[in-house]
C-alpha positions as CSV (number, residue, x, y, z in Angstrom):
1,M,82.2,106.3,126.2
2,T,83.6,107.6,129.5
3,E,86.3,110.1,130.2
4,Q,89.8,108.9,129.7
5,T,93.1,110.0,131.2
6,I,95.9,109.1,128.7
7,D,98.7,109.6,131.3
8,N,97.3,106.7,133.3
9,K,96.9,104.4,130.3
10,K,99.5,102.0,129.1
11,P,100.8,102.5,125.6
12,R,99.6,100.2,122.9
13,K,101.5,97.0,123.1
14,A,103.5,95.9,120.1
15,E,102.1,92.5,118.9
16,I,102.4,90.5,115.8
17,N,99.6,90.5,113.2
18,P,99.2,86.7,112.8
19,P,97.8,86.5,109.3
20,V,100.6,88.8,107.9
21,F,103.4,87.5,110.1
22,F,102.8,83.8,109.6
23,G,101.5,84.1,106.0
24,S,104.7,85.9,105.0
25,A,107.0,83.7,107.0
26,I,105.5,80.5,105.5
27,L,105.8,81.7,101.9
28,I,109.4,83.0,102.5
29,I,110.5,79.8,104.2
30,A,109.0,77.7,101.4
31,F,110.9,79.8,98.9
32,V,114.2,79.4,100.8
33,I,113.8,75.6,100.9
34,F,113.0,75.4,97.2
35,A,115.9,77.6,96.2
36,A,118.4,76.0,98.5
37,F,117.6,72.3,98.0
38,F,116.4,72.3,94.4
39,S,118.8,74.9,93.1
40,D,119.0,73.5,89.5
41,T,115.2,73.4,89.2
42,A,114.9,76.8,90.9
43,S,117.4,78.3,88.4
44,A,115.4,77.1,85.4
45,V,112.2,78.4,86.9
46,F,113.7,81.8,87.6
47,K,115.0,82.0,84.1
48,D,111.6,81.1,82.5
49,T,109.7,83.4,84.9
50,Q,111.9,86.4,84.1
51,S,111.5,85.8,80.3
52,W,107.7,85.6,80.7
53,I,107.4,88.7,82.8
54,V,109.6,90.7,80.5
55,D,107.8,89.6,77.3
56,T,104.3,90.0,78.8
57,F,104.4,92.9,81.2
58,G,107.4,94.9,80.2
59,W,105.2,97.6,78.7
60,F,103.2,97.8,81.9
61,Y,106.3,98.3,84.0
62,L,107.6,101.2,81.9
63,L,104.2,102.9,81.7
64,A,103.6,102.6,85.4
65,V,107.0,103.9,86.4
66,G,106.6,106.9,84.0
67,F,103.3,107.6,85.6
68,F,104.8,107.6,89.1
69,L,107.3,110.2,88.1
70,V,104.7,112.5,86.5
71,F,102.4,112.0,89.5
72,S,105.1,112.9,92.0
73,I,106.3,116.0,90.3
74,G,102.8,117.1,89.5
75,L,101.6,116.7,93.1
76,A,104.5,118.8,94.4
77,M,103.4,121.7,92.2
78,T,99.8,121.7,93.4
79,S,98.4,123.5,96.5
80,Y,98.5,120.1,98.2
81,G,102.2,120.5,98.5
82,A,101.8,122.8,101.5
83,I,100.1,120.0,103.6
84,K,102.2,118.6,106.4
85,L,102.9,114.9,106.9
86,G,101.5,115.1,110.4
87,P,99.5,117.7,112.3
88,D,99.8,121.3,111.1
89,H,102.0,122.2,114.1
90,S,104.4,119.3,113.8
91,E,108.1,119.8,113.1
92,P,110.5,117.4,111.4
93,D,112.0,114.7,113.7
94,Y,115.4,114.9,111.9
95,G,117.5,117.6,110.5
96,Y,118.3,117.7,106.8
97,L,121.7,116.1,107.1
98,S,120.5,113.1,109.1
99,W,117.4,112.8,106.9
100,F,119.3,112.8,103.7
101,A,121.8,110.3,105.1
102,M,119.1,107.9,105.9
103,L,117.4,108.4,102.5
104,F,120.7,107.7,100.8
105,S,121.6,104.7,102.7
106,A,118.2,103.0,102.5
107,G,117.5,103.9,98.9
108,M,120.6,103.1,97.0
109,G,123.6,102.0,99.1
110,I,125.2,98.8,97.9
111,G,124.0,99.2,94.4
112,L,126.1,102.3,93.8
113,L,129.3,100.5,94.7
114,F,128.4,97.4,92.7
115,F,127.2,99.2,89.5
116,G,129.1,102.5,89.8
117,V,131.9,101.2,87.5
118,A,130.4,98.0,86.1
119,E,127.3,99.4,84.5
120,P,128.8,102.3,82.5
121,I,131.6,100.0,81.3
122,M,129.1,97.3,80.3
123,H,126.9,99.8,78.3
124,F,130.1,101.3,76.9
125,S,131.3,97.8,75.7
126,A,127.9,96.5,74.6
127,P,125.2,99.2,74.2
128,P,121.6,98.2,73.4
129,V,121.9,99.5,69.9
130,G,125.0,100.1,67.8
131,E,128.7,99.4,68.2
132,G,130.6,99.8,71.5
133,G,133.9,101.1,72.5
134,D,133.8,104.6,70.9
135,I,132.9,108.2,72.0
136,A,129.2,107.7,71.0
137,A,129.0,104.6,73.1
138,A,130.6,106.4,76.1
139,R,127.9,109.2,75.9
140,E,125.2,106.6,75.6
141,A,126.6,104.5,78.5
142,M,126.4,107.4,80.9
143,S,123.0,108.5,79.6
144,I,121.6,105.0,80.2
145,T,123.2,104.8,83.7
146,F,121.7,108.1,84.7
147,F,118.3,107.0,83.5
148,H,118.4,103.8,85.5
149,W,119.6,105.6,88.7
150,G,117.7,108.8,88.3
151,L,114.3,110.3,89.1
152,H,112.3,107.3,88.2
153,A,113.7,105.2,91.0
154,W,113.1,107.9,93.6
155,A,109.6,108.6,92.2
156,I,108.7,105.0,93.0
157,Y,110.0,105.5,96.6
158,A,108.2,108.9,96.9
159,V,104.8,107.5,95.9
160,V,104.9,104.8,98.6
161,G,106.6,106.9,101.2
162,L,104.3,109.8,100.8
163,S,101.2,107.8,100.9
164,L,102.3,106.0,104.1
165,A,103.4,109.2,105.8
166,Y,100.2,111.1,104.9
167,F,97.8,108.4,106.1
168,G,100.0,107.4,109.0
169,F,100.9,110.8,110.5
170,R,98.1,113.0,109.2
171,H,95.2,110.6,109.8
172,N,96.7,108.4,112.6
173,L,96.3,105.1,110.6
174,P,98.7,102.3,111.2
175,L,102.0,102.8,109.4
176,T,101.5,99.9,107.0
177,I,100.9,99.6,103.3
178,R,97.2,98.7,103.8
179,S,96.5,102.2,105.3
180,S,97.1,103.9,101.9
181,L,94.0,102.1,100.6
182,Y,91.7,103.4,103.3
183,P,90.0,106.0,101.0
184,L,89.2,103.2,98.6
185,I,88.0,100.3,100.8
186,G,87.5,101.9,104.3
187,E,87.5,99.6,107.3
188,R,88.1,96.6,105.1
189,I,91.8,97.4,105.3
190,Y,91.7,95.5,108.6
191,G,90.4,92.4,106.9
192,P,91.7,89.8,104.4
193,I,92.3,92.5,101.6
194,G,94.5,94.4,104.0
195,H,96.4,91.3,105.1
196,A,97.0,90.3,101.4
197,V,98.4,93.8,100.6
198,D,100.8,93.7,103.6
199,I,101.9,90.2,102.7
200,F,102.8,91.4,99.2
201,A,104.7,94.3,100.8
202,V,106.6,91.9,103.0
203,L,107.5,89.6,100.1
204,G,108.6,92.6,97.9
205,T,110.7,94.0,100.7
206,M,112.3,90.7,101.5
207,F,113.3,89.9,97.9
208,G,114.3,93.5,97.2
209,V,116.6,93.6,100.3
210,A,117.9,90.1,99.7
211,T,118.8,91.2,96.1
212,S,120.8,94.1,97.6
213,L,122.4,91.9,100.2
214,G,123.4,89.3,97.5
215,L,125.0,92.0,95.4
216,G,126.8,93.3,98.5
217,V,128.3,89.9,99.3
218,L,129.5,89.5,95.7
219,Q,131.2,92.9,96.1
220,V,132.8,92.1,99.5
221,N,134.0,88.8,98.0
222,A,135.6,90.6,95.2
223,G,137.2,93.1,97.6
224,L,138.7,90.4,99.8
225,T,140.0,88.6,96.7
226,Y,141.7,91.7,95.5
227,M,143.2,92.6,98.9
228,F,144.0,89.2,100.4
229,D,143.9,86.8,97.5
230,L,141.0,84.8,98.9
231,P,139.0,82.6,96.5
232,A,137.1,84.4,93.9
233,E,133.4,83.8,93.4
234,S,133.4,81.2,96.2
235,V,129.9,80.3,97.2
236,S,131.0,78.9,100.6
237,L,132.9,82.2,101.3
238,Q,129.9,84.2,100.2
239,I,127.5,82.3,102.5
240,G,130.0,82.8,105.3
241,L,130.1,86.5,104.6
242,I,126.3,86.7,104.7
243,A,126.3,85.0,108.0
244,A,129.0,87.3,109.5
245,I,127.4,90.5,108.3
246,T,123.9,89.4,109.2
247,V,125.2,89.1,112.8
248,L,126.4,92.7,112.6
249,A,123.0,93.8,111.2
250,T,121.3,92.0,114.1
251,I,123.4,94.0,116.6
252,S,122.4,97.2,114.9
253,V,118.8,96.0,114.9
254,I,118.9,95.7,118.7
255,A,120.4,99.2,119.0
256,G,117.3,100.7,117.4
257,L,116.6,103.5,114.9
258,D,118.4,106.5,116.4
259,S,121.3,104.6,118.0
260,G,121.8,102.1,115.2
261,I,120.4,103.0,111.7
262,K,120.8,106.8,112.1
263,R,124.5,106.6,113.1
264,L,125.3,104.0,110.5
265,S,123.6,106.1,107.8
266,E,125.6,109.1,108.7
267,L,128.8,107.0,108.7
268,N,127.8,105.6,105.2
269,L,127.3,109.1,103.8
270,G,130.6,110.3,105.2
271,L,132.6,107.4,103.8
272,A,130.8,107.6,100.5
273,I,131.7,111.3,100.2
274,L,135.3,110.6,101.1
275,L,135.6,107.9,98.5
276,M,133.9,109.9,95.8
277,L,136.2,112.9,96.4
278,F,139.2,110.6,96.3
279,V,138.1,109.4,92.8
280,L,137.4,113.0,91.7
281,F,140.8,114.3,92.6
282,A,142.9,111.2,91.9
283,G,141.2,110.7,88.5
284,P,140.8,113.0,85.5
285,T,139.2,115.9,87.5
286,L,138.5,118.4,84.8
287,F,137.1,115.6,82.5
288,L,134.8,114.4,85.3
289,L,133.5,117.9,86.0
290,Q,132.8,118.5,82.4
291,T,131.1,115.2,81.8
292,F,129.0,115.7,84.9
293,V,127.4,118.8,83.4
294,Q,127.1,117.2,80.0
295,N,125.7,113.9,81.4
296,T,123.0,115.8,83.4
297,G,122.0,117.8,80.3
298,N,121.8,114.6,78.2
299,Y,119.7,112.9,80.8
300,L,117.2,115.8,81.0
301,S,116.9,116.0,77.2
302,E,116.4,112.3,76.7
303,V,114.4,111.3,79.8
304,V,111.0,111.3,78.1
305,N,112.2,109.1,75.2
306,K,114.0,106.7,77.4
307,T,111.0,106.5,79.8
308,F,108.8,104.8,77.1
309,N,111.5,103.0,75.0
310,L,110.8,99.3,74.9
311,Y,113.0,98.7,71.8
312,A,109.8,97.3,70.2
313,Y,111.2,97.9,66.7
314,D,114.6,96.4,67.6
315,P,113.7,93.6,70.1
316,N,116.6,92.2,72.1
317,G,117.1,90.8,75.6
318,W,118.8,93.9,76.8
319,I,115.9,95.7,78.4
320,G,114.9,92.7,80.5
321,G,118.4,92.4,82.0
322,W,118.7,96.1,82.6
323,T,115.8,98.6,82.6
324,L,113.1,96.2,83.7
325,F,115.4,94.6,86.3
326,Y,116.0,98.1,87.8
327,W,112.3,99.0,87.7
328,G,111.5,95.7,89.3
329,W,114.3,96.2,91.9
330,W,113.1,99.7,92.8
331,I,109.5,98.6,93.0
332,A,110.4,95.6,95.1
333,W,112.3,97.9,97.4
334,S,109.6,100.5,97.6
335,P,107.7,99.1,100.6
336,F,110.9,99.0,102.5
337,V,112.4,102.3,101.4
338,G,109.0,104.0,101.2
339,M,108.0,103.0,104.8
340,F,111.5,103.8,106.1
341,I,111.6,107.3,104.6
342,A,108.0,107.8,105.8
343,R,109.1,106.8,109.3
344,V,111.8,109.5,109.3
345,S,109.9,112.3,107.4
346,R,107.2,113.2,109.9
347,G,106.6,116.9,110.1
348,R,107.8,117.8,106.5
349,T,105.4,119.2,103.9
350,I,104.4,117.2,100.9
351,R,106.4,119.5,98.7
352,Q,109.5,119.3,100.9
353,F,109.1,115.5,100.9
354,I,108.8,115.1,97.2
355,L,111.5,117.6,96.2
356,G,113.9,116.2,98.9
357,V,113.3,112.6,98.0
358,L,113.5,113.2,94.2
359,F,116.3,115.6,93.7
360,V,118.7,115.5,96.6
361,P,119.7,111.8,96.4
362,V,119.6,111.9,92.6
363,G,122.1,114.8,92.5
364,F,124.5,112.8,94.7
365,T,123.9,109.6,92.6
366,F,124.7,111.5,89.4
367,M,127.9,112.7,90.8
368,W,128.8,109.2,92.0
369,M,128.1,107.6,88.6
370,T,129.9,110.3,86.7
371,F,133.0,110.2,88.9
372,F,133.3,106.4,89.0
373,G,131.9,105.5,85.6
374,G,133.5,108.4,83.9
375,T,137.0,107.6,85.4
376,A,136.7,104.0,84.1
377,I,135.5,105.1,80.7
378,N,138.3,107.7,80.5
379,M,140.8,104.8,81.1
380,E,139.1,102.7,78.4
381,L,139.3,105.6,75.9
382,G,143.0,106.2,76.7
383,E,146.0,104.0,77.1
384,L,144.3,101.5,79.4
385,S,141.8,100.2,76.8
386,G,140.4,96.8,77.8
387,V,141.7,96.8,81.3
388,I,138.4,97.6,83.0
389,S,136.1,96.0,80.4
390,N,138.0,92.7,80.5
391,A,137.7,92.6,84.3
392,V,134.0,93.4,84.1
393,S,133.4,90.6,81.5
394,E,135.0,88.2,84.0
395,N,133.2,89.3,87.1
396,N,131.0,92.4,87.5
397,A,131.8,92.7,91.2
398,I,135.5,93.3,90.6
399,A,135.0,96.3,88.3
400,I,135.6,99.0,91.0
401,Y,138.7,97.2,92.2
402,A,140.1,96.9,88.7
403,M,139.7,100.7,88.4
404,F,141.3,101.4,91.9
405,E,144.3,99.2,90.8
406,Q,145.1,101.9,88.1
407,M,145.0,104.7,90.7
408,P,147.2,105.8,93.6
409,F,146.6,104.4,97.1
410,S,144.7,101.5,95.5
411,M,144.8,99.2,98.6
412,I,143.5,102.0,100.8
413,S,140.7,102.9,98.4
414,A,139.8,99.3,97.9
415,G,139.7,98.7,101.7
416,L,137.5,101.8,102.2
417,A,135.1,100.6,99.4
418,T,134.8,97.2,101.1
419,I,134.1,98.7,104.5
420,L,131.5,100.9,102.9
421,V,129.8,97.9,101.3
422,V,129.7,96.2,104.7
423,T,128.2,99.3,106.4
424,F,125.6,99.6,103.6
425,F,124.9,95.9,103.9
426,V,124.2,96.3,107.7
427,T,122.1,99.4,107.2
428,S,120.0,97.8,104.5
429,S,119.5,94.7,106.5
430,D,118.4,96.3,109.8
431,S,116.3,99.0,108.0
432,G,114.6,96.2,106.1
433,S,114.1,94.3,109.3
434,L,112.5,97.3,111.0
435,V,110.1,97.9,108.1
436,I,109.0,94.2,107.8
437,D,108.7,94.1,111.6
438,M,106.4,97.2,111.5
439,I,104.3,95.7,108.7
440,T,103.8,92.5,110.6
441,S,103.1,94.3,113.9
442,N,100.1,96.4,112.6
443,G,102.3,99.4,112.1
444,H,103.5,99.8,115.6
445,P,106.4,102.4,115.6
446,K,108.4,100.3,118.1
447,P,107.9,96.7,117.2
448,P,109.3,93.7,119.2
449,V,113.1,93.4,119.0
450,W,112.9,89.6,118.8
451,Q,110.8,89.9,115.7
452,R,113.3,92.2,114.0
453,I,116.1,89.7,114.8
454,F,114.0,87.0,113.2
455,W,113.5,89.0,110.0
456,A,117.2,90.1,109.9
457,L,118.2,86.4,110.0
458,T,115.6,85.5,107.4
459,E,116.9,88.2,105.0
460,G,120.3,86.6,105.2
461,C,118.8,83.1,104.5
462,V,116.9,84.4,101.4
463,A,120.1,86.1,100.1
464,A,122.0,82.9,100.6
465,A,119.3,80.8,98.9
466,L,119.2,83.1,95.9
467,L,123.0,82.9,95.5
468,L,122.8,79.1,95.6
469,A,120.0,79.1,93.1
470,G,121.7,81.1,90.4
471,G,123.6,84.1,91.6
472,L,123.0,87.4,89.9
473,K,120.4,86.0,87.5
474,A,118.3,84.7,90.4
475,L,118.6,88.0,92.2
476,Q,117.3,89.8,89.1
477,T,114.4,87.5,88.7
478,A,113.4,87.7,92.4
479,S,113.2,91.5,92.1
480,I,111.2,91.6,88.8
481,A,108.8,88.9,89.9
482,G,108.3,90.3,93.4
483,A,107.5,93.7,92.0
484,L,104.7,92.6,89.6
485,P,101.8,92.4,92.0
486,F,103.0,95.5,93.9
487,V,102.8,97.7,90.8
488,V,99.1,97.3,90.9
489,I,99.0,98.2,94.6
490,M,101.1,101.3,93.9
491,L,98.7,102.5,91.3
492,L,95.8,102.1,93.8
493,M,97.9,103.9,96.3
494,C,98.2,106.9,94.0
495,F,94.4,106.9,93.5
496,G,93.8,106.6,97.3
497,L,96.2,109.4,98.0
498,M,94.6,111.8,95.6
499,K,91.2,110.9,97.0
500,G,92.4,111.6,100.6
501,L,94.0,114.9,99.5
502,R,90.8,115.9,97.7
503,M,88.9,115.4,101.0
504,E,91.5,117.4,102.8
505,G,91.1,120.2,100.3
506,I,87.4,120.2,100.8
507,K,87.8,120.3,104.5
508,R,90.3,123.2,104.4
509,L,87.9,125.1,102.1
510,I,85.1,124.6,104.6
511,I,87.1,125.4,107.7
512,G,88.8,128.4,106.1
513,V,91.5,130.3,107.8
514,P,92.1,129.8,111.6
515,Q,89.6,131.6,113.9
516,T,90.6,134.6,116.0
517,P,89.0,135.6,119.3
518,V,87.2,138.5,117.5
519,S,85.3,136.1,115.2
520,T,84.4,133.3,117.5
521,G,80.8,132.8,118.7
522,R,79.7,135.0,121.6
523,Q,81.3,138.4,121.3
524,V,84.3,139.2,123.6
525,S,84.2,142.7,124.9
526,W,86.9,145.1,123.9
527,K,88.1,145.4,127.5
528,Q,88.4,141.6,127.8
529,R,90.2,141.4,124.5
530,L,92.7,144.1,125.6
531,K,93.2,142.4,128.9
532,N,93.9,139.1,127.2
533,L,96.4,140.7,124.9
534,S,98.4,142.2,127.7
535,E,98.5,139.1,129.9
536,Y,101.2,136.4,129.8
537,P,99.8,133.5,131.9
538,D,102.3,131.1,133.4
539,K,101.9,127.3,133.5
540,A,99.8,127.2,136.7
541,A,97.4,129.9,135.4
542,M,96.9,127.9,132.1
543,Q,96.3,124.7,134.0
544,T,93.7,126.4,136.1
545,F,92.0,127.7,132.9
546,L,92.0,124.2,131.4
547,L,90.5,122.6,134.4
548,E,88.0,125.2,135.5
549,V,86.8,126.6,132.2
550,V,87.7,124.4,129.3
551,K,87.0,121.0,130.8
552,P,83.5,121.9,132.1
553,A,82.7,123.4,128.7
554,L,83.8,120.2,126.9
555,K,81.8,118.1,129.4
556,K,78.6,120.0,128.8
557,V,78.9,119.6,125.0
558,S,79.8,115.9,125.4
559,A,76.8,115.3,127.7
560,E,74.5,117.0,125.3
561,L,75.8,115.0,122.3
562,K,75.3,111.8,124.2
563,T,71.6,112.6,124.6
564,T,71.3,112.5,120.8
565,G,73.0,109.1,120.6
566,V,76.4,110.5,119.4
567,D,79.6,108.8,120.8
568,A,81.5,111.6,122.5
569,D,84.6,111.2,124.7
570,I,86.7,113.6,126.8
571,V,90.4,112.8,126.7
572,S,92.6,114.4,129.4
573,K,96.3,114.6,129.0
574,K,99.0,116.4,131.0
575,D,98.8,119.7,129.1
576,S,95.6,119.3,127.1
577,I,92.0,118.4,127.1
578,E,90.1,117.1,124.0
579,L,86.6,116.3,122.9
580,V,86.5,113.4,120.5
581,V,83.3,112.7,118.6
582,S,83.2,109.4,116.8
583,Y,81.1,108.5,113.7
584,G,82.1,104.9,113.1
585,G,83.7,104.8,109.6
586,E,83.6,108.6,109.1
587,R,86.3,111.0,110.3
588,D,86.2,111.8,114.0
589,F,85.7,115.4,115.2
590,V,88.5,116.4,117.5
591,Y,88.4,119.7,119.4
592,G,91.1,120.2,122.0
593,V,92.7,123.0,123.9
594,H,96.4,122.6,124.6
595,S,98.7,124.5,126.9
596,V,101.5,125.6,124.5
597,R,104.7,127.2,125.8
598,H,106.0,130.3,124.1
599,L,108.9,132.8,124.5
600,M,107.7,136.2,125.7
601,P,108.1,139.0,123.1
602,S,111.2,141.1,123.6
603,F,109.3,144.2,124.9
604,A,107.9,142.1,127.7
605,L,111.4,140.9,128.7
606,D,113.0,144.3,129.3
607,A,112.3,144.4,133.0
608,L,113.4,140.8,133.6
609,E,116.8,140.1,135.0
610,D,116.4,136.5,136.0
611,D,118.0,134.2,133.5
612,D,115.8,131.2,134.4
613,D,114.2,130.0,131.2
614,E,110.7,129.4,132.7
615,T,110.5,133.1,133.7
616,K,110.8,134.1,130.0
617,R,108.0,131.8,128.9
618,Y,104.3,132.2,128.8
619,Y,101.5,129.8,127.9
620,R,98.6,130.0,125.3
621,G,95.5,127.9,125.4
622,E,95.6,127.0,121.7
623,V,92.8,125.2,119.9
624,Y,93.7,122.0,118.2
625,L,91.6,120.1,115.6
626,A,92.4,116.7,114.1
627,E,94.7,118.6,111.6
628,G,96.7,120.2,114.4
629,S,96.9,123.6,116.0
630,Q,94.6,126.4,114.7
631,H,97.0,129.0,116.1
632,Y,94.5,131.0,118.2
633,D,94.3,131.4,121.9
634,L,91.2,130.8,124.1
635,Y,92.8,132.0,127.4
636,G,90.4,134.5,129.0
637,Y,87.2,133.0,127.6
638,N,84.4,132.0,129.8
639,Q,82.6,128.6,129.5
640,E,79.8,130.0,127.2
641,Q,82.4,131.5,124.8
642,V,84.4,128.2,124.7
643,I,81.2,126.3,124.0
644,D,80.3,128.7,121.1
645,D,83.8,128.1,119.6
646,I,83.3,124.4,119.9
647,L,80.0,124.6,118.1
648,I,81.4,126.7,115.3
649,Q,84.1,124.1,114.6
650,Y,81.7,121.2,115.0
651,E,79.3,122.8,112.5
652,K,82.1,123.1,110.0
653,H,83.0,119.5,110.5
654,M,79.4,118.3,110.0
655,H,79.2,120.4,106.8
656,F,82.4,118.7,105.7
657,L,81.0,115.2,106.3
658,H,77.8,116.2,104.4
659,I,79.9,117.4,101.4
660,V,82.0,114.2,101.5
661,G,78.9,112.0,101.7
662,D,77.4,113.6,98.6
663,S,80.6,113.4,96.6
């Protein structure tokens, strides 16, 4: 290969991946036609499909989801937790507030508003075992709600998101589901197997997002009915709402990640906190704070038992309509949420990622469910017995509005809740469109806008078709059925991730701690070392060093490697020069020297009076391997010393490939 200058090359063009794009589109369009034009038949098929999956694979869902939780927490506790999702020198792209806001909006969103009051009340009125309507039923209702919305859901997201971020940002593979299987099938991820995996991911994302959008429309319909006396449960109104909000989502899609999704996510979080605080202080405040503590304790004490409880000794249809629906919903959402949180988590460590994804949103969710569900249950246990439960039995979507009606400023709170549903709706739609667009564009970080618009409109069509074909029941079935094949893929992802991390551990053990000038190759004299320590080269001096010392050294090594038949390439960028040695299916060897800007230490600034930032900076010629910066400086080396350092790192890399080949 010849020398390349990246600055003069055009960036990789975003193009569709025809097998994935057209394969997914054809299957989805066929589903929409079937559900919309043969709604009665579709409803019957959905009902039979859900019953078959629950009866046949219910145990598999529960066992797999329990494994994902143990796997995630266990991985965070290992030494692998210190590995960054990106090069070692990378920093997070987003601050904690923006990061959490996007996690929250993508991961839960509409579901909190739809089920925040309805689910606790439904479990309170009709628990899976025993009588309802008493204190014991109230405790069990909140325990079940916490279980459905707790760590298990976010563990599912964490598994997918972590695998994608690790292989995408750490190993520069495409940010698609197929990349997580690279340790298992190698280059075949680019063939039919990889296409099939990505198609399953697109279908799961589409049906998961469509389920959320369908629930959101039911909620908006209920809010408009409450505030403006519009027709309740009107299919035509719901279809119209889908169309209107999909247009808003399309506008957000065009705005992009930072301008659209990020700002909407922060708005969602702000409105959600405002609404939650209103319920806390307008409702039974002390009761809610007490039950929050108790509910959390009950959840932690019962989480193992509930994780594996299939009600095998007391069979009923409850688990299919609740726990398995949620597990299917979360799994169907996992390609979407996983890829989205991977996209916004570059630069964080594995431990930060897992702990942040698992515990921060769960804490907020537990507060939400306690404040909303606890307020409704408190009303049911008091003088308003039957008010909320009767409303829920008529229509799940009006549960939150029935509760607001018994509180002050009911019209304001109901309006705020409806606005929040719409903003969640828009965020879910454009986030889902972005993810599907990336999958069908070979993982390109900035896929074509027209394609995102296409998927945003398609999501609206799927949600409308599901509502026509059976409402909430069809939405539940779509989630559970869409998740089934993806559970198997997720288990393979866990295996692939562990294999990749194991290889990373072996390489870290071989490379050891970063080198220092004292320990590299040809000895540097003490006078040269002292001179290097006292110098603070400016940008021009570092550029001269790169061009006159480093680049010739890399060229000599590259030329010598080529005589042995090895594919070696010199890559020149604005502030760096790299040697890339390729081995086909094996991991490439990358050795680069980057001009890295640093602030001068305070003792060196004492004599400086100029406030210009550049005068207070100096540059280091830091060594970068494929894993990122090794944090040592080559400035002051001669060509022979640079070559010696290259060979030390190259020898370690070859030893790593030898170990991996034997394992």
